[in-house]
Legacy VTK file of the C-alpha trace (Angstrom):
# vtk DataFile Version 3.0
C-alpha trace
ASCII
DATASET POLYDATA
POINTS 487 float
-14.821 10.657 23.531
-13.019 7.383 22.845
-13.623 3.960 24.346
-11.475 0.828 24.404
-8.364 2.645 23.307
-6.243 -0.424 22.605
-6.372 -4.120 23.304
-3.360 -6.278 24.105
-4.572 -9.664 22.956
-1.812 -12.020 24.072
1.370 -11.962 26.078
3.614 -14.984 25.655
6.717 -15.370 27.815
9.235 -18.066 26.960
12.220 -18.544 29.271
15.041 -19.535 26.959
18.257 -17.802 26.115
17.789 -16.975 22.445
15.435 -17.449 19.514
16.578 -16.997 15.937
15.211 -20.302 14.671
13.182 -18.505 12.017
16.346 -17.111 10.490
15.428 -13.484 11.196
18.462 -11.218 11.129
18.659 -7.710 12.575
17.787 -5.026 10.051
14.905 -3.556 8.137
13.385 -6.230 5.974
11.442 -4.498 3.266
12.701 -3.650 -0.179
12.720 -0.196 -1.710
11.649 0.465 -5.270
12.038 3.340 -7.697
8.422 4.400 -7.886
4.752 3.648 -7.400
3.266 3.116 -10.870
4.755 -0.362 -11.096
2.845 -1.409 -7.971
-0.440 -0.259 -9.456
0.241 -2.187 -12.668
1.226 -5.250 -10.627
-1.999 -5.080 -8.613
-3.993 -4.737 -11.838
-2.304 -7.757 -13.408
-2.807 -9.689 -10.179
-6.538 -8.866 -10.149
-6.692 -10.305 -13.649
-4.809 -13.448 -12.494
-1.999 -12.711 -14.940
0.758 -12.368 -12.343
1.173 -14.010 -8.953
4.337 -12.557 -7.479
6.587 -14.342 -5.018
4.351 -13.870 -1.966
1.470 -11.721 -0.710
2.084 -8.166 -1.859
5.592 -8.969 -3.123
6.355 -8.890 -6.829
10.151 -8.781 -6.390
10.202 -5.588 -8.437
13.897 -4.803 -8.443
15.239 -8.165 -9.511
16.074 -8.848 -13.154
13.666 -11.467 -14.539
15.113 -14.544 -16.192
14.198 -15.657 -19.681
12.209 -18.567 -18.203
10.206 -16.281 -15.906
9.590 -13.875 -18.769
8.210 -16.446 -21.159
5.840 -17.682 -18.442
4.638 -14.091 -18.034
3.995 -13.824 -21.772
2.142 -17.148 -21.955
-0.129 -16.055 -19.102
-0.560 -12.628 -20.658
-2.030 -14.080 -23.843
-4.345 -16.390 -21.883
-2.646 -19.637 -22.858
-1.459 -20.947 -19.512
-4.004 -23.783 -19.379
-3.110 -24.836 -22.910
0.611 -24.652 -22.141
0.234 -26.912 -19.109
-1.177 -29.636 -21.367
2.141 -29.821 -23.218
4.799 -32.358 -22.350
8.091 -31.051 -20.924
9.740 -32.941 -23.775
7.966 -30.865 -26.414
10.809 -28.342 -26.550
14.294 -28.957 -27.972
16.220 -27.231 -25.190
18.278 -28.992 -22.542
18.526 -26.172 -19.991
14.865 -25.638 -19.047
13.861 -26.458 -15.436
10.786 -28.597 -14.850
8.668 -25.671 -13.537
9.101 -23.810 -16.840
9.333 -26.686 -19.331
5.692 -26.763 -20.463
5.544 -22.974 -20.890
8.726 -22.976 -22.976
7.389 -25.896 -25.020
4.205 -23.951 -25.807
6.136 -20.785 -26.615
8.521 -22.640 -28.934
5.781 -24.536 -30.773
3.767 -21.332 -31.265
6.569 -19.085 -32.452
6.960 -16.913 -29.343
10.600 -17.880 -28.827
13.479 -19.585 -30.600
15.956 -19.862 -27.730
19.551 -18.650 -27.772
20.777 -21.689 -29.730
19.420 -24.927 -31.126
19.866 -26.651 -27.766
19.714 -23.818 -25.190
16.886 -21.572 -24.150
19.003 -19.562 -21.685
16.472 -20.192 -18.935
18.474 -18.678 -16.094
19.933 -15.765 -18.030
18.547 -12.302 -17.268
16.408 -10.938 -20.064
16.916 -7.469 -21.491
14.333 -5.012 -22.768
14.912 -5.844 -26.448
14.298 -9.540 -25.846
11.185 -8.973 -23.748
9.743 -6.500 -26.236
10.335 -9.098 -28.951
8.340 -11.634 -26.908
5.480 -9.161 -26.473
5.460 -8.062 -30.112
5.169 -11.696 -31.196
2.351 -12.136 -28.673
0.607 -9.187 -30.368
0.907 -11.044 -33.712
3.784 -8.987 -35.144
6.336 -10.964 -37.155
10.113 -11.006 -36.863
11.820 -9.916 -40.018
8.647 -8.489 -41.535
7.412 -6.039 -38.868
10.463 -5.750 -36.615
13.858 -7.237 -35.843
15.516 -7.926 -32.515
17.807 -4.949 -33.144
14.956 -2.477 -33.690
12.364 -4.015 -31.353
12.645 -1.033 -28.965
12.027 1.514 -31.720
9.136 -0.508 -33.142
7.646 -0.945 -29.651
7.652 2.831 -29.279
5.839 3.266 -32.599
3.013 0.861 -31.681
2.704 2.222 -28.117
4.123 -0.742 -26.245
6.685 1.355 -24.380
4.361 4.289 -23.569
5.180 5.723 -20.140
8.183 3.420 -19.746
11.763 4.610 -19.428
14.726 2.392 -20.259
17.187 2.700 -17.359
19.569 0.148 -18.836
18.747 -2.388 -16.094
15.687 -4.388 -17.041
13.740 -5.432 -13.931
10.533 -7.219 -13.059
9.005 -3.755 -12.600
9.820 -3.018 -16.268
8.359 -6.362 -17.298
5.139 -5.576 -15.429
4.698 -2.107 -16.975
5.324 -3.344 -20.542
3.026 -6.335 -20.035
0.187 -4.110 -18.880
0.748 -1.824 -21.863
0.383 -4.828 -24.170
-3.124 -5.509 -22.842
-4.278 -2.128 -24.135
-2.857 -2.533 -27.662
-4.667 -3.883 -30.695
-3.584 -7.265 -31.960
-1.834 -6.828 -35.293
-4.370 -6.858 -38.122
-7.317 -6.538 -35.734
-9.403 -3.749 -34.201
-9.517 -5.759 -30.987
-7.160 -5.130 -28.075
-5.413 -7.980 -26.321
-7.582 -7.322 -23.251
-10.776 -7.507 -25.337
-9.542 -10.747 -26.860
-8.904 -12.191 -23.404
-12.391 -11.220 -22.246
-13.903 -13.021 -25.240
-11.712 -16.025 -24.515
-12.971 -16.123 -20.924
-9.562 -15.492 -19.339
-11.133 -12.741 -17.253
-14.524 -11.062 -17.177
-15.488 -7.517 -18.174
-16.188 -6.823 -14.498
-12.664 -7.909 -13.563
-11.186 -5.713 -16.272
-13.250 -2.727 -15.162
-12.259 -3.302 -11.525
-8.613 -3.316 -12.563
-9.089 -0.209 -14.708
-10.479 1.717 -11.709
-7.013 1.500 -10.169
-5.692 3.804 -12.898
-6.987 6.644 -10.733
-4.433 5.703 -8.099
-1.781 7.242 -10.352
-2.930 10.581 -8.882
-1.830 9.560 -5.379
1.777 9.959 -4.204
2.944 6.351 -4.031
5.076 4.846 -1.304
8.461 3.658 -2.481
8.393 0.229 -0.909
7.248 -3.248 -1.724
5.168 -4.889 0.971
6.735 -7.523 3.199
5.112 -9.383 6.059
7.937 -8.730 8.552
9.706 -5.504 9.436
12.650 -5.199 11.805
13.543 -2.145 13.920
15.837 -1.287 16.821
14.969 0.425 20.105
17.617 1.286 22.671
15.107 2.351 25.335
11.396 1.790 26.040
10.604 5.406 25.132
12.216 4.890 21.714
10.092 1.790 21.119
6.934 3.804 20.427
8.602 5.878 17.696
10.250 2.727 16.321
6.873 1.005 16.096
5.325 4.002 14.337
8.116 3.878 11.774
7.705 0.137 11.302
3.914 0.218 10.998
4.068 2.779 8.184
4.520 -0.119 5.727
1.800 -2.197 7.451
3.763 -5.430 8.042
2.025 -8.419 9.608
4.748 -8.688 12.217
7.283 -6.274 13.657
10.480 -7.612 15.184
11.888 -5.133 17.726
15.516 -5.682 18.690
16.143 -4.525 22.283
18.948 -4.963 24.831
18.870 -8.622 25.975
17.260 -9.011 29.386
14.988 -5.962 29.004
12.202 -7.660 27.040
9.525 -7.536 29.752
10.361 -3.912 30.543
9.794 -3.002 26.896
6.609 -5.068 26.599
5.151 -3.510 29.755
5.992 -0.041 28.472
4.460 -0.668 25.039
1.342 -2.103 26.689
1.004 0.975 28.888
1.510 3.417 26.003
-0.178 1.583 23.105
-2.839 4.304 22.949
-0.234 6.489 21.236
-0.339 4.077 18.276
-4.071 4.364 17.548
-3.410 6.132 14.251
-2.224 2.737 13.057
-3.865 0.057 15.193
-5.731 -0.602 18.448
-5.105 -4.303 18.904
-1.690 -5.877 19.376
-0.415 -9.383 19.856
2.790 -9.002 21.903
5.296 -11.817 22.385
8.809 -12.020 23.709
11.533 -14.437 24.701
13.485 -13.860 27.891
17.086 -12.758 27.337
16.742 -12.958 23.541
16.784 -9.248 22.745
13.759 -9.870 20.513
10.127 -8.752 20.736
7.419 -9.846 18.316
4.513 -7.448 17.794
1.586 -8.179 15.492
-0.813 -5.235 15.097
-4.415 -5.431 13.952
-4.513 -2.312 11.825
-7.395 0.129 11.752
-9.595 0.227 8.676
-8.756 3.864 8.010
-5.020 3.225 8.079
-5.323 0.086 5.943
-7.449 1.940 3.384
-5.022 4.838 3.075
-2.000 2.523 2.908
-3.617 0.413 0.190
-4.201 3.492 -1.949
-0.572 4.552 -1.496
0.748 1.053 -2.193
-1.741 -1.282 -3.901
0.472 -4.338 -3.340
-0.366 -4.246 0.395
-2.532 -7.354 0.912
-5.888 -6.272 2.330
-9.396 -7.694 2.160
-11.842 -6.801 -0.576
-13.887 -4.892 2.020
-10.923 -2.632 2.719
-10.296 -2.151 -1.000
-13.929 -1.131 -1.483
-13.753 1.250 1.483
-10.527 2.759 0.139
-11.933 3.293 -3.344
-15.151 4.753 -1.940
-13.095 7.294 -0.019
-10.924 7.945 -3.047
-13.972 8.779 -5.161
-14.871 11.426 -2.574
-11.303 12.684 -2.737
-11.468 13.006 -6.535
-14.796 14.850 -6.353
-13.742 17.361 -3.724
-10.007 17.907 -3.426
-8.143 17.515 -6.712
-8.349 21.127 -7.945
-6.671 22.669 -4.884
-3.146 23.988 -5.333
-1.910 25.052 -1.887
-1.368 22.849 1.171
-3.235 25.312 3.379
-6.308 25.416 1.148
-6.202 21.630 0.821
-6.088 20.953 4.555
-8.821 23.515 5.160
-11.006 21.872 2.497
-10.474 18.464 4.119
-11.267 19.895 7.559
-14.453 21.566 6.317
-15.596 18.474 4.420
-15.234 16.271 7.509
-17.090 18.762 9.706
-20.012 19.127 7.303
-20.152 15.402 6.434
-20.233 13.978 9.940
-22.450 14.134 13.000
-21.159 13.029 16.360
-22.353 9.529 17.249
-23.415 9.759 20.876
-24.343 6.051 20.813
-20.837 4.894 19.805
-22.097 2.467 17.178
-19.695 -0.159 15.742
-17.284 1.497 13.330
-17.875 4.971 14.738
-14.235 5.260 15.846
-12.839 4.424 12.410
-13.156 5.316 8.751
-15.857 2.781 7.905
-18.408 4.329 10.231
-17.553 7.824 9.060
-17.784 7.036 5.326
-20.710 4.618 5.443
-23.014 6.211 8.029
-22.005 9.868 8.310
-21.807 9.441 12.080
-18.599 9.095 14.082
-16.887 9.666 17.386
-13.617 11.573 17.665
-11.717 8.527 16.364
-13.845 8.461 13.206
-13.489 12.211 12.678
-9.717 11.909 13.050
-9.521 8.814 10.824
-11.417 10.537 7.996
-9.300 13.676 8.272
-6.109 11.612 8.223
-7.307 9.477 5.308
-7.874 12.439 2.996
-4.779 14.281 4.214
-2.656 11.178 3.667
-3.763 10.350 0.145
-3.293 14.032 -0.681
0.365 13.678 0.230
0.406 15.438 3.606
2.135 14.056 6.672
-0.238 13.571 9.599
-0.681 11.846 12.929
-3.618 10.787 15.052
-3.065 11.971 18.607
-4.524 10.291 21.662
-4.934 12.045 24.989
-7.622 13.495 27.196
-9.693 16.664 26.947
-11.985 18.595 29.265
-15.370 18.893 27.556
-17.906 21.715 27.825
-19.386 20.132 30.945
-15.982 20.123 32.617
-15.608 16.340 32.358
-12.208 14.924 31.418
-12.508 12.127 28.859
-10.387 10.176 26.390
-10.080 12.040 23.126
-8.401 11.849 19.707
-7.414 14.562 17.253
-4.829 15.153 14.532
-1.511 16.731 13.850
-0.760 17.694 10.254
2.237 19.180 8.484
1.426 22.230 6.350
4.144 24.131 4.466
6.847 22.490 6.545
5.302 23.150 9.979
3.314 20.840 12.264
-0.033 21.973 13.708
-2.879 20.566 15.770
-6.350 20.071 14.282
-9.311 18.902 16.365
-12.010 18.375 13.783
-14.472 16.968 16.301
-14.399 20.049 18.496
-14.722 22.294 15.443
-18.111 20.649 14.772
-19.998 22.167 17.721
-23.549 21.099 16.906
-22.907 17.392 16.374
-26.009 15.235 16.300
-28.487 18.039 17.018
-29.336 21.247 15.240
-27.996 22.598 12.002
-24.519 22.218 10.585
-22.006 24.842 11.599
-18.257 25.130 11.789
-15.671 26.882 13.916
-11.896 27.134 13.584
-10.869 27.439 17.211
-8.939 24.158 17.005
-7.636 24.430 13.433
-3.859 24.602 12.817
-2.993 25.654 16.344
0.085 25.217 18.528
0.671 22.784 21.348
0.578 25.565 23.912
-2.763 26.862 22.625
-4.309 23.399 22.577
-2.928 22.533 26.016
-5.525 24.772 27.646
-8.073 21.982 27.170
-6.144 18.929 25.901
-3.489 16.736 27.500
-1.243 14.248 25.676
2.205 12.700 25.988
4.268 15.033 23.840
7.223 12.643 23.691
5.449 10.529 21.084
4.226 13.182 18.655
5.586 15.929 16.447
6.057 19.279 18.138
3.783 22.145 17.101
5.447 25.311 18.411
3.170 27.863 16.782
-0.309 28.492 15.457
-1.054 29.483 11.894
-2.525 32.963 11.470
-5.827 32.585 9.663
-7.811 35.146 7.748
-11.345 33.786 7.651
LINES 1 488
487 0 1 2 3 4 5 6 7 8 9 10 11 12 13 14 15 16 17 18 19 20 21 22 23 24 25 26 27 28 29 30 31 32 33 34 35 36 37 38 39 40 41 42 43 44 45 46 47 48 49 50 51 52 53 54 55 56 57 58 59 60 61 62 63 64 65 66 67 68 69 70 71 72 73 74 75 76 77 78 79 80 81 82 83 84 85 86 87 88 89 90 91 92 93 94 95 96 97 98 99 100 101 102 103 104 105 106 107 108 109 110 111 112 113 114 115 116 117 118 119 120 121 122 123 124 125 126 127 128 129 130 131 132 133 134 135 136 137 138 139 140 141 142 143 144 145 146 147 148 149 150 151 152 153 154 155 156 157 158 159 160 161 162 163 164 165 166 167 168 169 170 171 172 173 174 175 176 177 178 179 180 181 182 183 184 185 186 187 188 189 190 191 192 193 194 195 196 197 198 199 200 201 202 203 204 205 206 207 208 209 210 211 212 213 214 215 216 217 218 219 220 221 222 223 224 225 226 227 228 229 230 231 232 233 234 235 236 237 238 239 240 241 242 243 244 245 246 247 248 249 250 251 252 253 254 255 256 257 258 259 260 261 262 263 264 265 266 267 268 269 270 271 272 273 274 275 276 277 278 279 280 281 282 283 284 285 286 287 288 289 290 291 292 293 294 295 296 297 298 299 300 301 302 303 304 305 306 307 308 309 310 311 312 313 314 315 316 317 318 319 320 321 322 323 324 325 326 327 328 329 330 331 332 333 334 335 336 337 338 339 340 341 342 343 344 345 346 347 348 349 350 351 352 353 354 355 356 357 358 359 360 361 362 363 364 365 366 367 368 369 370 371 372 373 374 375 376 377 378 379 380 381 382 383 384 385 386 387 388 389 390 391 392 393 394 395 396 397 398 399 400 401 402 403 404 405 406 407 408 409 410 411 412 413 414 415 416 417 418 419 420 421 422 423 424 425 426 427 428 429 430 431 432 433 434 435 436 437 438 439 440 441 442 443 444 445 446 447 448 449 450 451 452 453 454 455 456 457 458 459 460 461 462 463 464 465 466 467 468 469 470 471 472 473 474 475 476 477 478 479 480 481 482 483 484 485 486
């Protein structure tokens, strides 16, 4: 049973004709990126205070870094930012360095990290290429130009010493490339030393061993299929009708933005808001609290979800640049350790989803007292007791980080006593087909008696489930058939 399905916190109505004062334009406002490893490296560097990005969860991965930005990255990477900021902007000979970079360039010039592109120009605003950035990093690792490498062979030399391990030159050097190479440098020995750059930085007090170990734990996230987006705090979607708004919101919330701007036909704002309020229970796989705002005749809705802990944890593991609290990070990594211990040696989707189902059934007891957290992942992972929401959240968490598509479904169900009550379960895609899974009802003993398991509600069709469950099928994937099981 589920209580307090969703909470609409605020409803603000402003009677003016339009509102685009914030400069928001129609369209989807998050950037795509080529892969996920860069995000993990960025989060690791951020945890070590070696990179800040351009905003929460945004490292501007696709853009080409300038020479000024790159030298700042290198100065931070070797733990010399504080020393660099004690320099005077006039301590470098170049006339094209902006004030925000002048002290870093002065330090780099005085300490042999850079020579500029001429006697008077650093080339601050020019994009840097891989050969130039590798030269910066090699110097930072105490290798010498002319003796150990040259600008022309810096790429080949970087490969020999391991600087370019796992990195592919696409011909377009980006901030993502800069991040990957910078992280690689931390794990390399300084020239002439048996000490890595990271070990040197720990000794110098730039970061602590605990911080380094916490960053290193994120290496395990390489095993998770990564989302190909960079987090942004606003996402924009269109909805032509109120019914479409629920699917549009599901699509928008997949990247966990702080705010979703929904563009609707002008004059229909209240109709859409009322519809979303009435059907918000169909969004519980993502969030249960929503701040809804609109402006009359603007064609704009503003929706700010308060995401569930299970969804935030799974999303963080799939994209570590998503800004979440340390509590959520700890919850996510706790769940991921369970994932590594139980599900990594399974080759087929069917066997994987069955293993997840069985683990949830045997790990949880039904919480008849509905304690705080029992309807989400935190109660399930931390106490071993959950309601249907917690069962469904745990199932979805493991299914999601294993790469399967899934949904949490909200509806009603007639229990063994014949009472109709609010209920949640899952849909999951296995070998290209969608099925229903009700993990809670497959755990028949619950809080009393010994553990047991049934498969009556495992990978079944909509029509089979409809004998006891009711839900609004417009908002969920269709499951036309059951999977034949041989158990």
